[in-house]
GUROGU-121023 format. One line per 10 residues: number of its first residue (from 1); their letters; for each residue x, y, z of N, C-alpha, C, O. Coordinates in Angstrom, 1 decimal, decimal comma, always signed. Example, Ala and Ser with C-alpha at 12.3 -4.5 7.8 and 13.67 -1.06 7.14 Angstrom:
1> AS> +13,2/-5,7/+7,8/+12,3/-4,5/+7,8/+13,2/-3,3/+7,8/+14,2/-3,3/+8,5 | +12,8/-2,2/+7,1/+13,7/-1,1/+7,1/+12,9/+0,0/+7,9/+13,4/+1,1/+8,0
//
This chain:
1> MTDLTLTPAL> -0,8/+25,4/+9,4/-1,2/+24,1/+9,1/-0,6/+23,7/+7,8/-0,7/+24,5/+6,9 | -0,1/+22,5/+7,6/+0,5/+22,0/+6,4/-0,6/+21,4/+5,6/-1,6/+20,9/+6,1 | -0,4/+21,4/+4,3/-1,2/+20,8/+3,3/-0,9/+19,3/+3,1/+0,2/+19,0/+2,7 | -1,8/+18,4/+3,5/-1,5/+16,9/+3,3/-1,9/+16,5/+2,0/-3,1/+16,3/+1,8 | -0,9/+16,4/+1,2/-1,1/+15,8/-0,2/+0,0/+14,8/-0,6/+1,1/+14,9/-0,1 | -0,2/+14,0/-1,6/+0,8/+13,2/-2,0/+1,3/+13,6/-3,4/+0,5/+13,9/-4,4 | +2,7/+13,6/-3,6/+3,2/+14,0/-4,8/+3,0/+12,7/-5,7/+2,9/+11,6/-5,2 | +3,0/+13,0/-7,1/+2,8/+11,9/-8,0/+3,8/+10,7/-7,8/+3,4/+9,5/-7,8 | +5,1/+11,0/-7,5/+6,2/+10,0/-7,3/+5,9/+9,3/-6,0/+6,0/+8,1/-5,9 | +5,5/+10,0/-4,9/+5,2/+9,2/-3,7/+4,1/+8,3/-3,9/+4,1/+7,1/-3,6
11> ATAIFVAACL> +3,0/+8,8/-4,5/+1,8/+8,1/-4,7/+2,1/+6,7/-5,5/+1,6/+5,7/-5,2 | +3,1/+6,9/-6,5/+3,5/+5,7/-7,3/+4,3/+4,8/-6,5/+4,1/+3,6/-6,7 | +5,1/+5,3/-5,6/+5,9/+4,4/-4,8/+4,9/+3,7/-3,8/+5,0/+2,4/-3,7 | +4,0/+4,3/-3,1/+3,0/+3,6/-2,4/+2,3/+2,6/-3,1/+2,1/+1,5/-2,6 | +1,8/+2,9/-4,3/+1,0/+1,9/-5,1/+1,9/+0,7/-5,4/+1,4/-0,4/-5,2 | +3,2/+0,9/-5,8/+4,0/-0,2/-6,1/+4,3/-1,1/-4,9/+4,3/-2,3/-5,0 | +4,4/-0,5/-3,7/+4,7/-1,1/-2,4/+3,4/-2,0/-2,0/+3,4/-3,1/-1,6 | +2,2/-1,3/-2,2/+0,9/-2,0/-1,8/+0,8/-3,2/-2,7/+0,3/-4,2/-2,3 | +1,1/-3,0/-4,0/+1,0/-4,2/-5,0/+1,9/-5,3/-4,6/+1,5/-6,5/-4,6 | +3,1/-5,0/-4,3/+4,2/-6,1/-3,9/+3,7/-6,7/-2,6/+3,7/-8,0/-2,5
21> AGVQYRRVWK> +3,2/-6,0/-1,7/+2,6/-6,5/-0,5/+1,5/-7,5/-0,7/+1,5/-8,6/-0,1 | +0,7/-7,1/-1,7/-0,5/-7,9/-2,1/+0,0/-9,3/-2,7/-0,4/-10,4/-2,3 | +1,0/-9,1/-3,5/+1,6/-10,4/-4,2/+2,1/-11,3/-3,2/+1,8/-12,5/-3,1 | +2,8/-10,7/-2,3/+3,6/-11,5/-1,2/+2,4/-12,1/-0,3/+2,5/-13,3/+0,1 | +1,3/-11,4/-0,1/+0,2/-11,9/+0,8/-0,4/-13,2/+0,0/-0,6/-14,2/+0,6 | -0,5/-13,1/-1,3/-1,2/-14,2/-2,0/-0,2/-15,4/-2,0/-0,7/-16,5/-1,8 | +1,2/-15,2/-2,2/+2,1/-16,3/-2,2/+2,0/-17,0/-0,9/+1,9/-18,3/-0,9 | +2,0/-16,3/+0,3/+2,0/-16,9/+1,7/+0,6/-17,6/+1,9/+0,5/-18,6/+2,5 | -0,4/-17,0/+1,3/-1,7/-17,6/+1,5/-1,8/-19,1/+0,8/-2,3/-20,1/+1,3 | -1,3/-18,9/-0,6/-1,3/-20,2/-1,4/-0,4/-21,3/-0,7/-0,7/-22,5/-0,8
31> AEGPRWQLWL> +0,7/-20,8/-0,1/+1,7/-21,9/+0,5/+1,2/-22,1/+1,9/+1,9/-22,8/+2,6 | +0,2/-21,7/+2,3/-0,4/-21,9/+3,8/+0,7/-21,6/+4,8/+0,8/-22,4/+5,7 | +1,4/-20,5/+4,5/+2,4/-20,0/+5,4/+2,0/-19,5/+6,8/+0,9/-19,8/+7,2 | +2,9/-18,9/+7,4/+2,6/-18,4/+8,9/+1,5/-17,4/+8,8/+1,4/-16,7/+7,9 | +0,6/-17,4/+9,8/-0,4/-16,4/+9,9/+0,1/-15,0/+10,1/-0,5/-14,0/+9,7 | +1,2/-14,9/+10,9/+1,7/-13,5/+11,0/+2,1/-12,9/+9,8/+2,1/-11,7/+9,7 | +2,6/-13,6/+8,8/+3,0/-13,0/+7,6/+1,7/-12,6/+6,7/+1,7/-11,7/+5,9 | +0,7/-13,4/+6,9/-0,6/-13,0/+6,2/-1,1/-11,6/+6,8/-1,6/-10,8/+6,0 | -1,0/-11,6/+8,1/-1,5/-10,3/+8,8/-0,5/-9,1/+8,4/-0,9/-8,0/+8,2 | +0,8/-9,4/+8,3/+1,7/-8,4/+8,0/+1,5/-7,7/+6,5/+1,3/-6,5/+6,3
41> YGALAALGLT> +1,6/-8,7/+5,6/+1,4/-8,3/+4,2/+0,0/-7,8/+3,8/-0,1/-6,9/+3,1 | -1,0/-8,3/+4,4/-2,3/-7,9/+4,2/-2,5/-6,5/+4,8/-3,2/-5,6/+4,1 | -2,0/-6,2/+6,0/-2,1/-4,8/+6,6/-1,3/-3,8/+5,8/-1,8/-2,7/+5,6 | -0,1/-4,2/+5,4/+0,6/-3,2/+4,6/+0,0/-2,9/+3,2/+0,0/-1,7/+2,8 | -0,6/-3,9/+2,5/-1,4/-3,6/+1,3/-2,6/-2,8/+1,6/-2,9/-1,9/+0,9 | -3,3/-3,1/+2,6/-4,5/-2,4/+3,0/-4,2/-0,9/+3,4/-5,0/+0,0/+3,0 | -3,1/-0,7/+4,2/-2,7/+0,6/+4,7/-2,4/+1,4/+3,3/-2,8/+2,5/+3,2 | -1,7/+0,8/+2,4/-1,1/+1,6/+1,3/-2,3/+2,0/+0,4/-2,4/+3,2/-0,1 | -3,2/+1,1/+0,2/-4,4/+1,3/-0,6/-5,2/+2,4/+0,0/-5,7/+3,3/-0,7 | -5,4/+2,3/+1,3/-6,3/+3,2/+2,1/-5,6/+4,6/+1,9/-6,3/+5,6/+1,6
51> ILGFVPLAIP> -4,4/+4,8/+2,1/-3,6/+6,2/+1,9/-3,9/+6,6/+0,6/-4,3/+7,8/+0,5 | -3,8/+5,8/-0,4/-4,1/+6,3/-1,8/-5,5/+6,6/-2,0/-5,8/+7,5/-2,9 | -6,4/+6,1/-1,2/-7,8/+6,4/-1,5/-8,3/+7,6/-0,9/-9,2/+8,2/-1,3 | -7,6/+8,0/+0,2/-8,2/+9,0/+1,1/-7,2/+10,2/+1,1/-7,7/+11,3/+1,5 | -6,0/+10,1/+0,8/-5,1/+11,5/+0,8/-5,0/+11,9/-0,6/-4,7/+11,2/-1,6 | -5,3/+13,3/-0,9/-5,4/+13,8/-2,2/-4,0/+13,8/-2,9/-3,0/+13,8/-2,3 | -4,1/+13,8/-4,3/-2,9/+13,9/-5,0/-2,6/+15,3/-5,3/-3,5/+16,0/-5,8 | -1,4/+15,8/-5,1/-1,0/+17,1/-5,5/-0,5/+17,1/-7,0/+0,6/+16,6/-7,3 | -1,4/+17,7/-7,8/-1,2/+17,8/-9,3/-0,6/+19,1/-9,6/-1,3/+20,2/-9,4 | +0,7/+19,2/-10,1/+1,2/+20,5/-10,4/+0,5/+21,2/-11,5/+0,2/+20,6/-12,5
61> T> +0,2/+22,4/-11,3/-0,6/+23,2/-12,4/+0,3/+24,1/-13,2/-0,2/+24,7/-14,1
//
């Protein structure tokens, strides 16, 4: 069985991607853009933050 953990670099990349998706969600929302884009960016942001919240971080010792 493999150990499911995130490296610090991967966690940072997921965090940045989730933040960028959240910013894009807000831009589409404010511009009253297409609903599918709201769902796409919202789901990407939620997925990224959920992964960060529930998958442990591998801290080198």
